[in-house]
SELO-321592 format. One record per residue (C-alpha): residue in one letter; x, y, z. Coordinates in steps of 0.5 Angstrom, whole numbers, plus 500, padded with zeros to 3 digits. Example, Ala and Ser with C-alpha at 12.3 -4.5 7.8 and 13.67 -1.06 7.14 Angstrom:
<pts>
a525491516s527498514
</pts>
This chain:
<pts>
m593760144k590754144k593751150a591758154f584757152v583750154t587752161a582758161v576753160c578748165s580754171l572756170a570749170l574748177i571754179a564752177i565745181a567749187a561753187v556747187s560743192l560750196h553750196a553742198q557743204v555744211a559749214a566747217p566743224t568746230s574743234a570738236g567736229v560739230s556744225l549745224g546740220a539740218v532743221y526739221y519742220t512739221v507741216p500739213d502741206p510740204a509741197a507748198h513749203k518746198k515751192i517757198w524754199v526752192e523758188i524764193f530762198g533758192a534751196k536745192p532739193v537733194t536725196v539723202g537715202k530715201t529722204e528729200m532735203l532742201k539745201i541752203p548754205g549752211a543747213f539742210i531743211v527737211l519738211i515732214k508731213g504732219e500737224a504740229a502741236a501747239g506749245n511754247p517751244l524753246v527754239n523760236h526760229l531759225g535765222i536766215w541772213a544775206k547781204d540784202l534780204e529785200p528781194t527775198r521779202a518781195k518774192l514772198t509777198a508776191a506769193g501771198v506771204q505778207t512781208a513788210p519792208k525790212a521786216q525782221f521776222v517773217d511767218l511762212p504758212n503754219a507759223l513757221r517763223l524765220e528771223f531775216i538778217d540783212d548784213p553787208a558782210g553776209p552772203d549774196a544768197p540766203a543762208a542759215h544764220h543762227i538757231h534762236y532759243f527763247v529762254a526764261n531769263q538772261q542767266d539761263g542764256v548765259n549758262a546755255r551758251a556756256w554749255y553749248m561751248k563746253t559740249f560742242g566746241a562752240t566759241e563765245n560771242s553775241r549779237r545786238n550789243g551783248g544782249v543776245p548771247s551766242a554760241l558761235f560754230t563758225p568764224p564771225d564772218k561766216w556766222i552760224s550760232v545757237d543764240f539765246t534770248a530772255a523772252g518770259g518769266r517777268g509778266r506784267a502786273g495782273v498778267a500771268p507770265p507765259p507758260a515755261p518753254s519746253s522741248n520743241k519735239g512735235t511742234v512746227m520746228d520739231r528739232f534741229a540736228l548738229e552734224v558730228k564728225g566721229i559720232d560714235a566716240f563723240v557720244k561716248k564722251i559727252e555721255a561720260v560727262g553727264v549729257k543725257v542720251t536719249r537714243p544711242v547711235s544707230t544707223n537710220a533708214d537713210g544710211l546716216k548715223t544718228a543719236m538723241i540728246v537732251d541739252s541743258l535746257g531740256n530740249d531734244v537735239e539730234l546728232i547726226e553723221g553723214l550730211a557733210g558733202k551731200
</pts>
């Protein structure tokens, strides 16, 4: 009886450790060794935003080198103190999904962030936009779902998806009955993707079309980072086939190897190695 009890306790401990480990991991990488790593936001009051992410979304603060990051399943959220520039950035928002996000919406409303029941888009302070996806197949807790580009037309989205597939080993998929091309970085049941929606270029009669979207650099969502296994060899490989590398691989102040590239749409994307397992 005592042996069985000890075995049961050890099993429960292993389950608990596994659960913590799962929460702390970025998603398993693609065949090219790539997964979503981090999303960087520029906000005037990081402490206020941290309170929202921790108390409402269940994010776990972790320290990576000298930088505090907020971990949700599938991504790290990094808050940078500053005033975001206005503009029409290519990446419009981060998608969040769970089985049921109504409790999250209710908590946001109680905290002063007005959110209608079943609202698809939620704006946190400082125009930090999120998309909420309620999906019975989703995780129990809010998790990263997608990075969402708004591009000039549908063909731009299709072309960009092909580029992300070729460059990062993503697979072809889509959402909304094919209306949103998706470069999927995980199996469909886990779903972390980079998505592309045609959102401009068709102005109404007498109304000028919106300005062409440009890099997110300096805006509220300053950039996103892709975790790359074997970043030195990976950057050499993609640079050899014409990918523009604007900052070569170097080790940052947090001890992580990073590089910066420009994707096929002209957006700055960070590559990083070392977040997995944090």
